[in-house]
VODO-509581 format. One record per atom (N, C-alpha, C): x, y, z. Coordinates in steps of 0.05 Angstrom, whole numbers, plus 5000, padded with zeros to 4 digits. Atoms other than C-alpha are relative to their C-alpha. Layout:
<nodes>
XYZ...
</nodes>
This chain:
<nodes>
502650145004340025145299498749945026501250064974339124935372498850255012501049754989338325665391497350074986502449945015333125755336497649835010502150184991329125155359499150075028500849934972329325355433498550265000501449745002327326065415497249964989502650055012321625815371498249865020501750144981319125345425499150185022500849814979319225895477498050194990501949815013315726365429497349874997502550145004310525845412498449975026501350034974308925705485498750265009501149744993308026445497497650084983502249925018303626545436497549825005502250184995299325935451498550095026501349904976298126215521498550254995501449755006296326895493497549954984502450065017291626595441497849875017501950134983288326155494498650205019501149804982287426755540498150204987501649805014284127175487497049915000502850064999276627215495498949974972501350025027272326975436498850264991501049755011270427545391497049974995502950005004263027695394499350174976500949845022258927995339500250305005499949724993258828645377502950115000497249914999266428665384501449984973498750055025268028445313500450264984499549785018271228955266499849894972500650135026268328795198501450144977498649895023272728895137498149984976502050005021268329105078500949834976499450145025267828715013501150194980498849835020271128964950498150184986501649795013268629534907499049924973500850085026267729144843497349874999502750115003261528794816499549735013500250274987262928124851500550025030499150064973263127894923501949774997498150235002267827324941499549805022499950214980268026664978503049965007497350044991274226435016500449715008499250274992277425745021503050005007497250014990283825625060500949725006499150274996287924995060503049984997497250075004294824675061500449834975499250165023298124394999502749885006497650154993303523865007501449914974498450085023309023764956501749765008498650244991311123044969502549954985497650055016316423074915502450175008497949814994320523624948500550035030499449934973324023645015500050305004500049714995323224325048502850114998497349895003329324735026501150125025499149884975329625055095500149805023500050204979328524415135499449734987500350255016329823755101498849775016501250214984326623365158497149954992502850055009319823435124499850114971500449905027317023555055498950285000500949725002315024245031497050025001502849944998308224495051499550304998500749715001304925165036497150035009502849934994298625495061499050214979501249825020294025845011497250085007502749904997287726255013498950064972501249975027283126244952497550185002502249815001278526844940498749974972501450065025273326654888497850204995502249815006268727164854497449854999502750125001261327014865498150234998502149805002254827374855499650165026500549834976253227954902497549915015502550114987246627594916500849755014499150234986249527134968499650045030500249994971249126975042502850065012497549924989254727335079500549875028499250104974258527015137502650145008497649884990264027285181502149795005497750184998270826945178502350155013497849864987276627115224502250084980497949915018281927525189502649855006497650154991287427165229499149765016500350214979287626485263501450105025499349874974289026595337503050035006497149984993296526445343501350214982499049795018298026875282499350285010500849744989294027445312501750085024498349944976298027385377502850084992497349935008304727385341500250274986499949755014303127955295499550245019500449794980300628355354502650065015497449964987307328255388501950154982498249875019311228445326499350294996500849735005307129065311500250185025499749854975307329265384502750135002497349894999314829385376500250264983500249755016312829935326497950195011501949834986307930235376497249984988502750045010301929955339498249915023501750074977296029915388499349705001500650294997294929215416497049975006502750064992288228885426497950014978502149995020284928935358500449804977499550185023288228445309498249755000501850234999284027865334497150064998502849925003277628265326499250044971500749965028278028355250498849754988501350225015273427925208499550084972500749975028272427845134497149934996502850065006265327865108500049864973499850165024265127305057497449874993502450145009259926955015500349705009500150284992258026275044499849824975500150195022259425704997498549755009501350244991258025035030499849995031500149994971259925125103502050215009498549774991263225645146501549935026498750024974267625735207502549824999497750184996272925245232499149715000500750295000271424535209501949845018498550164982274123975251502949954991497350065010280123855206501850245003498349774994282524555223500050224979500249795021281124925158498050215009502149804995277425575161499650164974500849855023273926005110497050004997502949995003267026085080499049784981500850225018267025465036501649765005498550254998269424755031501149924973498950105026273224374977502950054997497249955001280124654989500750224981499249775016283725254961501349924974498750095024287224834909498149864982502050155014280724604878499750064970500349985029282224654803500350294990499649745013282725224754497950215006502249814997275925534762499450144974500949875025272325964711501050284996498949735002275726634725503049984997497149995001282826834709501249995027498750054974287726644764502250205005497949824992292027144801501349895026498550104977297426904850501250245015498849794984299627354907502149905019497850074982306327314943500550235019499849784981307127725007502950095003497449904994313028125033501549815018498350164982318827815070499450065029500649974971317427695144497450155004502849914994310027855139498349755001501750235003304327385123498150054977501949975022299727255064497450125009502649914989293927435110499850315000500049715003296028175107499650084971500849935028294228135033497249914994502750105004287127885044498150214989501849795009283728555034500450064970499549945028287228704968499349764983500950235015285927984946497050014996502949985001278628074961499250224980500649785019278728734922500449914971499650105027281728404860497949804992502150205006276727834865497450134994502549865005271128334865499950114971499949915028273428534795500249764980500250235018273027824767502649844997497650175000279627474785499949815024499550184978280626854826502750065011497449934988286127054875500849805020498950194980290426554913502450135012497749894985295026834966501649775012498250234992301026404986501750085023498049974979304926345050502349814994497650155005312126115041501449945027499050064973314225755106503050065002497349944992320625975140501050284991499249725006321026655105497850205007502049824990314326945127500049975031499950004971313027105201499249745012501250244987308826495217498149874980502050155016304825955181498749805019501650194984299325585218498749804981501150215017297424915187497549885013502550124989290724555194500449805022499550214980293823995235501150115026498949874976296324495287502950064999497249935003303524535262500350304996499449725003306525225266502950034993497349955010312725455228500550305002499249724998316226105245502050074977498249915020320226525196502750075011497449914991326826875203502349864988497850155011330926405160501450154976498849865023332326915104501350265010498449774991337827415118499550244981500249765017337128135093502550024983497749985018341628265033501950235009498049794994348028665043501450074974498649915023352629024996501749784988498250215009357028404992498749734994501250265004352027834992496950025000502950025001344827694972499249714997500550285005345426934971497549905014502350094985340126825024497450094986502449895014335127264987499649864973500250135026336726944919498949715004501050274994335526254950497050015007502849974993328926484980498250054976501549955024326626744913499549754984500350255015327926074880498049825014501950164985324125724936497250094995502749905005318226184927499149934971500750065027318426074852499249704997500750294999318325314864497249965012502650024988312325404910497850084981502149915019308525784856499749794978500250215021310125264803498549765010501450234988307824714850497050065002502849934998301325094862498749984973501150025027300225164787499649714991500250285007301524424777497649885015502250114984296624254833497350084988502549905012291324684799499549894972500350105027292524344732500450224979499649785019294824984699501949924978498450075023297624904629500950264986499149775016301425364581497650114985502349885015296425854552497650065018502149944981291825864613500350295010500149724992289826534642501150025029498749984974294826634699501750255001498449764995297927264727501049995029498950014973301827424791500750295008499249744988303128014837501049965028499050024973306728134902500850275011499249764986308228664953502849975011497350004990315428844971501649764989498550235009319528194968498349834982501850155017313427874937500050104971499749905027314428334877502349884985497750135011321328064865499449704995500850285004318527354874498249974976501750015024313327514821501749994975498349995024318627694770501649754997498450255002322927084787498249774992501950215008316826634782499350014971500649975028315126914714502449914983497650075015322326814691500349694999499650294998322326084714497649844989502550155007315125904695498450184981501349835021312426194629497049974999502950014998305425984647498850265011500949744988304926654683500250214979500149825023302727154630500950285007499549724993303427814669500550025029499449974971306028074735500250295008499749734988306328674781501849985025498349974976311728864831498950255015501049784984308429294885502150095020498249864982313729734915502349845012497950174989319129204923502650034984497350015013326629234909500149744983499950235018328128764852502649845004497750184998332728164860499649784979500450245016333927534821501050014972498950025028335527314750498950204981501249815019330927824718501650264998498449765002336028364732502149974977497950055020340728044681498949854975501150155023336127654634497150094996502649895005329627874601497749805005502450174999322627614612499049944972501150075026318527314556501649804985498650205017320226774506498449964974501450055026318426544436497449855004502450164995313226084467497850175012502049834988309626644504501150285008499449734991309927394511499250045029500749944972309827684581499850315003500449724995307728364609500650065030499349934972309928734672499450295006500549734989308029334714501550045026498849914975312229684767498150195013501949844985307629984820501350115025498449894978311130454868498550195018500949794982309930894927501150274990499349735010311031644920503150034996497149965001318531594933501649764990498750245010319930904905499749994970500149985029321331034832502649894988497550105013326430804781502350205004497949804995330231454794501249955028499050044972330931244868501049725005499350284996331730494861501449894975498450085024337330264814499149724991500950275009334529554814497650024981502349965018328129814782501050094972498949915025332230174729501349784984498750235013336329554715497949814989502150185009330029134710498550124976501349875022326729644665501649974974498350035024332629614617499949714990500350285008332028854617497449954986502650025013324628914599500250114971499849875026326329384542501749844980498250155018331628904515498649754989501350245009326528344505497950054979502049975021322628274441497449855008502350154992317827824479498550125025501549854981315628334531498350204985501849855018309528634498498750245014501249784986307429124552501550055026498649924975310929494609499250285007500649734990309030094651500950025029499349944972311030424715498150225010501849814987306030774761501050075028499649924972306631154826497550135010502449894988301331384875500950225020499349774983301732064909499349945029500550024971302132094985499849725010499950284990303831364995502949945009497450114992309530995029499949704996499950295002311730275030497849865015502150114983306630145085497350024989502749965012300930365040499049754985500750225018300929695003499749745014500950244987299229195056497450085015502649954989292529125091499950185024500049854975294629465155499250294996500749725005293830145123497050044999502949985000286529995112498749915026501150104976285429615176499750225022500149794980287030225219497650194994502349835007281630615181497449865007502450164994276530055188499550005030500250004971278030035263499650285012500349724991277830795268502150085020497949934980284530845304502350154987497749865012288831235255500950245017499249774984288631855300501549925025498650094976291431435356502949914995497450115007297731225318502250205006497649844996304531485339501450044973498549955025309531745287501249744990498850255008313031075288498049804988502050175010306630685278499050094973500949895026304531145221502049944979497950075019311231015188499649714991500450295006309730265191497549964983502750055011302430305170499750144973500549845023302630855117498250235007501549764993299231535115497049994995502850025006292431295090499250194978502150184990286931305070500349724988499450275008287930555067498049874981502050125017281330345036500150124972499749875026282430844980502349884985497750125013289230554966499449724990500850275009286329854963498250014975501849975023280930094915501750064975498349925023286230414870501649764989498450235008290729804869498249794987501850205011284829344857499150074972501049915027282229754798502249994979497949985020288929864764501149724993498950275005291629154773498149824985501950165014285228824751499750094971500249905027284829274690502449914984497650095014292029114672499949704994500050295003291328364683498049914979502050095019284828294644500750094972499149915026287828704587502349814990497750175008294328294586499049724992501150265006290127654584498150004976501849985024286027914525497149995007502850024991279627944565498550264995501349745004278228684553502050194987498249805011281129294517501650145022498549854980286329714552498350235011501549804986282830144603501450274997498849735002283930904592501650075025498549934976286430944665502949904998497350105004292530544642501650174980498749865022294031034586500550305006499949714995293031734615498950075027501049934974291432124678497049975002502850064996284631954707498850195020501549824981279632434739499049845024501050164978277031854780502349925019497750074983284031684806502350204996497949805004288032334807502549955015497650074985292932034857502149854984498250185015295931574805501450154978498449875020301631804761501349794983498650185019304031434699502850114996497349915001311531484704501349954973498950065026313631144640498849744989501150245014311630624589501749944976
</nodes>
């Protein structure tokens, strides 16, 4: 523990120096991430939520806090403002991490989201940032709610583009950072928490991962409580990599979540041995894989699929794969390199990390399919033909089984 604290303090000092040395991004230097392809634009509110009833499971010296970003669908007839994609210390840390994979340095702090202005913009004095005020936990809202959980040792902010894409199709999307298992969490008061507390599973033990899944599930339930969500409300969840397993675990523990999607993540947790759904509420699930991550290749997906089939309360299940994709295709970095125009500069190692592209196309596909599935599962629209059969509009997508 002493080593961890000393290392974190040294890392923080280095990152604060790097963030302070970075020149402010001018309008000319900004790399603008486009809005989603659906009929809506979106506003953005970012805030901390504090669970006073729960000591942090990774650090009992303080109560549990999470950071969330809320992407709210709004009319396309709005005033657009530019919001930093990363706060400065996070940009500095992620640049260091990605640099070890030969990702080019010097551009992460230049990315900006183009959001609809709500009440005020930029970095208010209390330290929040976004395109509106009122806090990301500001009630249910009028659109169905989708919760996003990121991969292990990443950040929710690398899911901002896909969140914006789903919001453009009429879903309120809230992305969640889970402190101590994501790379870094910056809080409005200046507190910074680093990750690294969750050990990778081995053949003999997955206890650390199982614990982290339960903590994430508790975070999600706390978020739903904060929003005033009740049984029968329109709530769905999705996650990339480890966030996909967290989605299934959260659905198992909290039946308020009607439907979920695991995006290319190995499955862990109780759902491998017990089915989703209950007499009080049916649940639906989609497995969304990269080209080589299929049930034939991942035994955990096969085990989970069998558990889905065993439940009379799972009313819909499908598995999709997308041609010419890798695990890296399902976080924002795959699209960011295209927006920045640097894909041709990537080394083989960096391309392995990022994915083969085209990133914006992959975001469009995921946004369209996931929103169609969620709105169907919630009874908001009929099942879209793209969920039933090959699509001329999206020939990259393959329906593996249903």
